[in-house]
Each structure stands twice: as structure tokens, then as C-alpha cells.
C-alpha positions, 0 to 999 in steps of 0.5 A: 164242651163234651157230649153228643154232637151227632146230626149233620145238617140237611135232609130229615136230620136237619131239624135235629141238627138245628139244635144240635150245636146247642141242645145236642152236642156230638159224637159224629164229625164233622157237624155242619153249622146250622143256619139261622132258618134251621135254628128258628125252625128247631126252636119252634119245634122244641117250644111245644106250648109256643110261649117263646121259650124252651123250658127244661121239660120241653128241652128234655122231651125234644132231646129224648125224641131225637135220641129215640130217632137216632137209636137205630135198633130201638133198644134204648142205647146209642152205639157207634154204628148209630152215627155216621163217622163216629168220633170215638173220643167223644163217644167215650166221654158220653159213655159214662159207665164204659159199657160201649153204649150210651143210655138215654140217662147218660145223654140227658145228664150231659145235655142238662149241663148244656141247658143250664149253660144256655138258659137264662137266669129265669131257667129257660132258653130263648131264641136269641140265647140259642142264636148267640150260642150258635154264633159263638161256636 
């Protein structure tokens, strides 16, 4: 799988790292595996309406918020300097237009493929699906 695996587990980035494996694949290496506790916390944070599933709107909102937090200068783009130890091959894959930066649109487009890999037949992600996905990584 290609994309944006950006955060290391730990500190304030831990919550974002929880869904990192499943909701935000990588540009920085290495990514530490999220614990089940971290995954559960991240899932709860993404499940804004607390209905036990993450739908596409919640998924995109969670990911867009993580993108904005990672965007150090607030210009709406991620550049290699926004990541510790960026994996330039993965960065290049995510940078669809080759301009040396990743827009929110490029990032969200990539993440939608992951959403539908994870989502059950009813179009939502359940906690058990996230845990199974992460365990298989």
C-alpha cells in the first residue's frame, strides 16, 4: 500500500498514530505500531457521533484535521520538512502532480482507497475491522 504513514507513536502524535496504520499511511520511516489502546482511543476520536462506526465523513474530517496539524506553516501543503525522517520514495508516490508538495486533495484521494479497503460492505469502518487491519500489517 502506498500513501502517507507519517506519525510516530508517542507524545501528542500518538492519537494520530493510532489510526496511522489504517487511516494515514506513511511518509516518514519507521512507523511504530500502534497499541490496541491507542487504536481504540483514535477510533473513538474519529467516531464523532459515537455510533460505533467511522463513516466516510468522519474519516475525511479526522484525516483533514491530522493533515492540518502536520502542516507546519499552515500553507495547505505538506513538504518533506513537515516529517521526521521522510521516506522520499513514498512522498513522491503521494505527490501526484510532482510539484514537491502534497495537497490535502492529493492526501485525501490516497486515503479514500484505504477507507474502502477497511470499510465493511455497509461502507463504514468498525473497530474490529481497524484492529484486524492493524494486526495484519
